[in-house]
C-alpha positions as CSV (number, residue, x, y, z in Angstrom):
1,M,0.0,0.0,0.0
2,D,1.4,3.4,-0.9
3,I,1.2,6.6,1.1
4,D,-1.7,8.0,-1.0
5,T,-3.8,4.8,-0.5
6,F,-2.9,4.8,3.2
7,T,-4.0,8.5,3.7
8,E,-7.1,7.9,1.6
9,S,-8.0,5.0,3.9
10,L,-8.4,7.5,6.8
11,K,-11.8,8.4,5.3
12,H,-13.1,5.0,6.5
13,H,-14.1,3.9,9.9
14,T,-11.8,1.0,10.2
15,P,-8.2,0.5,9.2
16,P,-7.3,-1.5,6.1
17,L,-6.8,-5.2,6.6
18,G,-3.2,-6.5,6.8
19,L,-1.5,-3.5,8.4
20,T,1.3,-4.0,10.7
21,R,0.7,-3.0,14.3
22,Q,3.0,0.0,13.8
23,L,1.0,1.2,10.7
24,E,-2.3,0.5,12.4
25,A,-1.1,2.8,15.3
26,L,-0.2,5.5,12.8
27,W,-3.6,5.0,11.1
28,Y,-5.5,5.6,14.4
29,D,-3.2,8.6,15.1
30,G,-4.1,9.9,11.6
31,K,-7.8,9.6,12.6
32,G,-7.1,11.6,15.7
33,D,-7.3,8.7,18.2
34,W,-3.9,9.2,20.0
35,E,-5.0,6.9,22.8
36,K,-5.8,3.9,20.5
37,A,-2.6,4.5,18.7
38,H,-0.6,4.5,21.9
39,D,-2.4,1.4,23.2
40,L,-1.5,-0.5,20.1
41,I,2.2,0.3,20.3
42,N,2.8,0.6,24.0
43,D,3.9,-2.9,24.8
44,L,6.0,-3.6,21.7
45,E,9.8,-3.6,22.1
46,D,11.2,-3.6,18.5
47,K,12.9,-0.5,17.0
48,Q,10.1,0.3,14.6
49,S,7.6,0.3,17.4
50,A,9.9,2.5,19.5
51,H,10.1,5.0,16.6
52,V,6.3,5.2,16.4
53,H,6.1,5.4,20.2
54,A,8.6,8.3,20.2
55,Y,6.6,10.1,17.5
56,L,3.4,9.7,19.6
57,H,5.0,11.1,22.7
58,R,6.5,14.0,20.7
59,K,3.0,14.7,19.4
60,E,1.7,14.6,23.0
61,G,4.2,17.2,24.0
62,D,6.1,14.8,26.4
63,L,9.6,15.5,24.9
64,W,11.5,13.7,27.7
65,N,9.6,10.5,27.1
66,A,9.8,11.0,23.3
67,D,13.5,11.3,23.5
68,Y,13.7,8.1,25.5
69,W,11.8,6.3,22.8
70,Y,13.9,7.9,20.0
71,R,17.0,6.5,21.7
72,R,15.4,3.1,21.9
73,A,14.7,3.3,18.2
74,G,18.3,4.4,17.5
75,R,17.2,7.8,16.3
76,Q,17.2,11.4,17.2
77,R,14.2,13.6,17.6
78,P,13.6,15.2,14.2
79,S,13.3,18.9,13.7
80,T,10.5,18.5,11.1
81,M,6.8,19.3,11.7
82,L,4.8,16.4,13.2
83,E,2.8,16.0,10.0
84,E,6.0,15.5,8.1
85,E,7.3,13.0,10.6
86,W,4.0,11.1,10.4
87,M,4.3,10.9,6.6
88,D,7.9,9.8,6.8
89,L,7.1,7.1,9.3
90,V,4.3,5.7,7.1
91,K,6.6,5.7,4.1
92,L,9.3,4.0,6.1
93,L,7.0,1.3,7.5
94,E,5.4,0.7,4.1
95,S,8.7,-0.2,2.4
């Protein structure tokens, strides 16, 4: 699924079938449901999940917690706008 199809799917009430947990979390975040997105990713330990987790805490405004998760993901907090980071994450996880 490409980024355009993914963003188009946000018009629906449920996420597309077959999404990874990380993409599903970003889908719910894209729908404005931060809590559901966080619940989906909260207990996962892999680096991709840590990256999504970091983004979610950055969006929440909890930069200390976000930086912790960026370190767990092996990344640094980006200086881009949140919308751009969301798009970059979706593209990264789709590839």
